[in-house]
KENU-175475 format. One record per residue: chain; x, y, z of N, C-alpha, C in turn. Coordinates in Angstrom, 1 decimal. Atoms other than C-alpha are relative to their C-alpha. Layout:
BEGIN
NODE  cadena    n.c1    n.c2    n.c3   ca.c1   ca.c2   ca.c3    c.c1    c.c2    c.c3
NODE       A       X       Y       Z       X       Y       Z       X       Y       Z
...
// end
This chain:
BEGIN
NODE  cadena    n.c1    n.c2    n.c3   ca.c1   ca.c2   ca.c3    c.c1    c.c2    c.c3
NODE       A     0.6     1.0     0.9    31.5    41.1   -26.7    -0.6     0.8    -1.2
NODE       A     0.5    -0.6     1.2    30.6    41.9   -30.3    -1.4    -0.2    -0.1
NODE       A     1.4     0.2     0.2    27.1    42.3   -31.5    -0.3    -1.3    -0.6
NODE       A     0.3     1.4     0.6    27.3    39.1   -33.6     0.2    -1.1     1.0
NODE       A    -0.2     1.0    -1.1    28.6    37.1   -30.6    -1.2     0.1     0.9
NODE       A     1.1    -0.2    -0.9    25.8    38.5   -28.4    -1.3    -0.7    -0.7
NODE       A     1.2     0.6     0.7    23.2    37.5   -31.1     0.1    -1.5     0.0
NODE       A    -0.2     1.5     0.1    24.7    34.0   -31.4    -0.3    -0.6     1.4
NODE       A     0.3     0.5    -1.3    24.6    33.5   -27.6    -1.5     0.1     0.3
NODE       A     1.4    -0.1    -0.2    21.1    34.8   -27.4    -0.8    -1.0    -0.8
NODE       A     0.7     1.0     0.9    20.0    32.5   -30.3     0.2    -1.4     0.6
NODE       A    -0.3     1.3    -0.7    21.6    29.5   -28.5    -0.9    -0.2     1.2
NODE       A     0.8     0.1    -1.2    19.8    30.3   -25.3    -1.5    -0.2    -0.4
NODE       A     1.4     0.1     0.4    16.5    30.7   -27.1    -0.3    -1.3    -0.6
NODE       A     0.3     1.3     0.5    16.8    27.5   -29.0     0.1    -1.1     1.0
NODE       A     0.0     1.0    -1.0    17.7    25.6   -25.9    -1.3    -0.1     0.8
NODE       A     1.3     0.0    -0.7    14.5    26.7   -24.3    -1.1    -0.6    -0.7
NODE       A     1.1     0.5     0.8    12.4    25.5   -27.2     0.2    -1.4    -0.4
NODE       A    -0.3     1.4     0.4    13.8    22.0   -27.4    -1.1    -0.9     0.4
NODE       A     1.0     0.9    -0.4    11.1    19.4   -27.4     0.6    -1.3     0.5
NODE       A    -0.6     1.2    -0.6    12.1    16.7   -25.0    -1.1    -1.1     0.1
NODE       A     1.0     1.1    -0.1    10.3    13.4   -25.5     0.2    -0.8     1.2
NODE       A     0.0     0.9    -1.2     9.4    11.4   -22.4     0.2    -1.4    -0.4
NODE       A    -0.2     1.4     0.3    10.6     7.9   -22.4    -1.1    -0.8     0.7
NODE       A     1.1     0.8    -0.6     8.1     5.1   -21.6     0.4    -0.5     1.3
NODE       A    -0.3     0.5    -1.3     7.8     3.8   -18.1     0.8    -1.4    -0.1
NODE       A    -0.7     1.3     0.0    10.2     0.9   -17.3    -1.0    -1.1     0.2
NODE       A     1.0     1.1     0.0     8.5    -2.5   -17.7    -0.2    -0.5     1.5
NODE       A     0.2     0.4    -1.4     9.0    -3.1   -13.9    -1.1     0.8     0.7
NODE       A     1.1    -0.8    -0.6     6.4    -0.4   -13.1    -1.3    -0.5    -0.5
NODE       A     1.3     0.5     0.5     2.9    -1.7   -13.2    -1.0     0.9     0.8
NODE       A     1.1    -0.8    -0.6    -0.2     0.4   -12.6    -1.0    -1.0     0.6
NODE       A     0.9     0.8    -0.7    -2.6    -1.1   -10.1    -1.4     0.6     0.0
NODE       A     1.4    -0.4     0.0    -6.3    -0.8   -10.6    -0.3     1.3    -0.7
NODE       A     0.3    -1.3     0.7    -6.2     2.1   -13.1    -1.4     0.0    -0.6
NODE       A     1.3     0.0     0.6    -9.3     0.9   -14.8    -1.0    -0.9     0.8
NODE       A     0.8     0.7    -0.9   -10.8    -0.9   -11.8    -0.2    -1.5    -0.3
NODE       A     0.2     1.5     0.3   -10.3    -4.4   -13.3     0.8    -0.8     1.1
NODE       A    -0.7     0.7    -1.0    -7.7    -5.4   -10.7    -0.5     0.5     1.4
NODE       A     0.5    -0.3    -1.3    -8.9    -5.6    -7.1     0.9    -0.5     1.0
NODE       A    -0.7     0.5    -1.2    -7.1    -5.9    -3.8    -0.8     0.3     1.2
NODE       A     0.7    -0.3    -1.2    -8.4    -6.0    -0.3     0.8     1.0     0.8
NODE       A    -0.6    -0.9    -0.8    -7.6    -3.0     1.7    -1.1     0.7     0.9
NODE       A     0.9    -0.6    -0.9    -9.4    -1.6     4.8     0.7     0.6     1.1
NODE       A    -0.6    -0.6    -1.3    -8.8     0.5     7.9    -0.9    -0.3     1.1
NODE       A     0.8     0.4    -1.2    -9.9    -0.4    11.4     0.5     1.0     1.1
NODE       A    -0.3    -1.0    -1.1   -10.1     2.3    14.1     0.2    -0.7     1.3
NODE       A    -0.3     0.5    -1.3    -8.6     1.5    17.4    -0.2     1.0     1.1
NODE       A     0.1    -1.0    -1.1    -8.8     3.0    20.9     1.2     0.9    -0.1
NODE       A    -1.0    -1.0     0.0    -6.7     6.1    21.5     0.3     0.6    -1.3
NODE       A    -0.2    -0.6     1.3    -7.1     7.2    17.9     0.9    -0.7    -1.0
NODE       A    -0.9     0.8     0.9    -4.8     4.6    16.4    -0.8    -0.6    -1.1
NODE       A     0.7     0.6     1.1    -5.7     3.0    13.0     0.9    -1.1    -0.5
NODE       A    -0.7     1.2     0.7    -4.8    -0.4    11.5    -0.4     0.1    -1.5
NODE       A     0.3     0.2     1.4    -4.6    -0.8     7.7     0.4    -1.4    -0.4
NODE       A    -0.2     1.4     0.4    -5.1    -4.3     6.5    -0.1    -0.1    -1.5
NODE       A     0.0     0.1     1.5    -4.2    -5.2     2.9     0.7    -1.3    -0.5
NODE       A    -0.7     1.0     0.8    -3.3    -7.9     0.4     1.2     0.8    -0.7
NODE       A    -1.1    -0.6     0.8     0.0    -7.3    -1.5    -0.6     0.5    -1.3
NODE       A     0.6    -0.6     1.2    -0.9    -4.9    -4.4     0.4    -0.6    -1.3
NODE       A    -0.3     0.6     1.3     1.0    -6.7    -7.2     0.0    -1.5     0.0
NODE       A     0.1     1.4    -0.1     0.3   -10.2    -6.0    -1.3    -0.5    -0.6
NODE       A     1.3     0.6     0.4    -2.3   -12.6    -7.4    -1.0     0.0     1.2
NODE       A     1.1     0.0    -1.1    -5.6   -12.5    -5.5     0.0    -1.4     0.7
NODE       A     0.1     1.3    -0.6    -5.4   -16.3    -4.8     1.1    -0.4     1.0
NODE       A    -1.1     0.4    -0.9    -2.1   -16.4    -2.9     0.9     1.2     0.1
NODE       A    -0.9    -1.1    -0.2     0.4   -13.9    -1.5     0.3     0.3     1.4
NODE       A    -0.3    -0.5    -1.4     0.7   -11.9     1.7    -1.1     0.9     0.5
NODE       A     0.9    -0.9    -0.7    -1.3   -10.0     4.2     0.9     0.9     0.8
NODE       A    -0.7    -0.9    -0.8     0.1    -6.9     5.8    -0.9     0.9     0.8
NODE       A     0.8    -0.8    -1.0    -1.3    -5.1     8.9     1.0     1.1     0.5
NODE       A    -0.8    -1.2    -0.5     0.1    -1.6     9.6    -0.7     0.8     1.0
NODE       A     0.6    -0.8    -1.1    -0.4     0.4    12.7     0.5     1.4    -0.1
NODE       A    -0.2    -1.4     0.1    -0.6     4.2    12.6    -0.5     0.7     1.2
NODE       A     0.5    -0.9    -1.1    -0.8     6.7    15.4    -1.0     1.0    -0.6
NODE       A     0.9    -0.9     0.7    -2.4     9.1    12.9     0.1    -0.2    -1.5
NODE       A    -0.1     0.4     1.5    -3.1     7.8     9.4    -0.1     1.2    -0.9
NODE       A     0.2    -1.1     0.9    -4.1    11.2     8.0     1.4     0.7    -0.2
NODE       A    -1.3    -0.6     0.3    -0.5    12.4     8.4     1.1    -1.0    -0.2
NODE       A    -0.9     1.1     0.3     1.2     9.0     7.9     0.9    -0.3     1.2
NODE       A    -0.9     0.3    -1.2     2.5     8.6    11.5     0.0    -1.5     0.3
NODE       A    -0.2     1.4    -0.1     3.5     5.0    11.1     0.7    -0.5     1.2
NODE       A    -0.6     0.5    -1.2     4.3     2.9    14.1     0.7    -1.4    -0.2
NODE       A    -0.6     1.3     0.2     4.8    -0.8    13.2    -0.9    -0.8    -1.0
NODE       A     0.8     0.8     1.0     3.6    -3.6    10.9     0.4    -1.5     0.2
NODE       A    -0.3     1.5     0.0     3.4    -7.4    10.6    -0.6    -0.5    -1.3
NODE       A     0.4     0.6     1.3     3.2    -9.4     7.4     0.1    -1.5     0.1
NODE       A    -0.1     1.5     0.0     2.5   -13.1     6.8    -0.6    -0.5    -1.3
NODE       A     0.5     0.5     1.2     1.7   -15.4     3.9    -1.4    -0.4     0.1
NODE       A     1.4     0.4     0.1    -1.8   -16.1     2.7    -0.2    -0.9    -1.1
NODE       A     0.5     0.9     1.1    -3.5   -18.8     0.7    -1.4     0.3    -0.2
NODE       A     1.3    -0.4     0.3    -6.6   -17.3    -0.7    -0.1     1.5     0.1
NODE       A     0.3    -1.4    -0.1    -8.2   -13.9    -0.5    -0.5     0.4     1.4
NODE       A     0.5    -0.5    -1.3    -9.1   -11.8     2.6    -1.5     0.1    -0.2
NODE       A     1.5     0.0     0.0   -12.8   -12.3     3.4    -0.4     1.1     0.9
NODE       A     0.3    -1.0    -1.0   -13.0   -10.2     6.6     1.2     0.3     0.9
NODE       A    -0.9    -0.3    -1.1   -11.0    -8.4     9.2    -0.8     0.7     1.0
NODE       A     0.8    -0.5    -1.1   -12.7    -7.8    12.5     0.7     0.1     1.3
NODE       A    -0.5    -0.2    -1.3   -11.7    -6.4    15.8    -0.8    -0.8     1.0
NODE       A     0.8     0.9    -0.9   -12.7    -9.1    18.3     0.3     0.2     1.5
NODE       A    -0.3    -0.5    -1.4   -11.1    -7.7    21.5     0.4     1.4    -0.1
NODE       A    -0.2    -1.4     0.1   -11.2    -4.0    22.0     0.2     0.7     1.3
NODE       A    -0.3    -0.7    -1.2    -9.6    -2.9    25.2     0.9     1.2    -0.3
NODE       A    -0.9    -1.2     0.3    -7.5     0.2    25.7     1.5    -0.4     0.0
NODE       A    -1.4     0.4     0.0    -4.2    -1.7    26.3     0.3    -1.2    -0.8
NODE       A    -0.1     1.2     0.8    -4.8    -5.0    24.5    -1.1    -0.2    -0.9
NODE       A     1.1     0.2     1.0    -6.7    -5.6    21.3     0.4    -1.2    -0.9
NODE       A    -0.2     1.1     1.0    -7.1    -8.5    18.8    -0.8     0.2    -1.2
NODE       A     0.6    -0.1     1.3    -7.8    -8.4    15.1    -0.1    -1.4    -0.6
NODE       A     0.1     1.3     0.7    -9.1   -11.5    13.3    -0.1     0.2    -1.5
NODE       A     0.0    -0.1     1.5    -8.3   -11.8     9.6    -0.4    -1.4    -0.6
NODE       A     0.4     1.2     0.6   -10.2   -14.5     7.7     0.2     0.0    -1.5
NODE       A    -0.2     0.1     1.4    -9.1   -15.7     4.3    -0.8    -1.2    -0.5
NODE       A     0.7     1.1     0.6   -10.9   -18.0     1.9     0.8    -0.4    -1.3
NODE       A    -0.8     0.5     1.1    -9.1   -20.3    -0.6    -0.7     0.1    -1.3
NODE       A     0.6     0.0     1.3    -9.6   -20.1    -4.3    -0.3    -1.4    -0.4
NODE       A     0.3     1.4     0.4   -11.1   -23.1    -6.1    -1.3    -0.5     0.6
NODE       A     1.3     0.5    -0.4   -13.9   -25.4    -5.2    -0.1    -0.3     1.5
NODE       A     0.0     0.3    -1.4   -12.9   -26.0    -1.6    -0.6     1.1     0.9
NODE       A     0.4    -1.1    -0.8   -13.6   -22.5    -0.3     0.3    -0.1     1.5
NODE       A    -0.4     0.2    -1.4   -11.7   -23.3     2.9     0.3     1.3     0.6
NODE       A    -0.2    -1.3    -0.7   -11.6   -20.5     5.5     1.0    -0.3     1.1
NODE       A    -1.0     0.1    -1.1    -8.7   -19.9     7.9     0.0     1.4     0.6
NODE       A    -0.1    -1.3    -0.7    -8.3   -17.1    10.5     1.3     0.1     0.6
NODE       A    -1.2    -0.4    -0.7    -5.2   -15.4    11.8    -0.3     1.1     0.9
NODE       A     0.1    -1.0    -0.9    -5.2   -13.4    14.9     1.2     0.9     0.1
NODE       A    -1.1    -1.0    -0.1    -3.1   -10.2    15.2    -0.2     0.6     1.4
NODE       A     0.1    -0.6    -1.3    -2.4    -9.1    18.8     0.6     1.4    -0.1
NODE       A    -0.5    -1.4    -0.1    -2.0    -5.4    19.4     0.1     0.4     1.5
NODE       A    -0.3    -0.4    -1.3    -0.3    -4.4    22.6     0.8     1.3     0.0
NODE       A    -0.7    -1.3     0.1     0.5    -0.7    22.9     0.2     0.3    -1.4
NODE       A    -0.4    -0.3     1.3     2.4     0.1    19.8     0.7    -1.1    -0.7
NODE       A    -0.6     1.2     0.5     3.4    -3.5    19.0    -1.0    -0.9    -0.6
NODE       A     0.9     1.0     0.7     1.8    -5.9    16.5     0.7    -1.3     0.0
NODE       A    -0.6     1.3     0.1     2.4    -9.6    16.5    -1.1    -1.0    -0.4
NODE       A     1.0     1.1     0.2     0.8   -12.8    15.3    -0.3    -0.7     1.3
NODE       A     0.4     0.7    -1.3    -1.1   -14.5    18.1     0.0    -1.5    -0.2
// end
């Protein structure tokens, strides 16, 4: 390889390393949730017997007044050891989620929602937890 060819190859390598690549904007389908704490969703965790954890949440990109509720069961939440989940439609926002039966083999979670508007109607849905299985009661 001649000296001029080596210099040309070296120059091309050097210029390739210094190219300024502009990042493209995020696609319009990606939305940031609660970056500035203006958007709020209900999310909480409930500790169960034998170290299991339930995570109860409203859908993150849904309106607060209507959407879905998802309950996820984890063997170990800190490492993401997911077991099962159940999801159902909601009319209103989640007001509370309380463990109302707390045995070692069978447990029940009550999730209460309150409707938007002047009615403020409350409804409750029970979630049955048997072993590693979740179901609507």
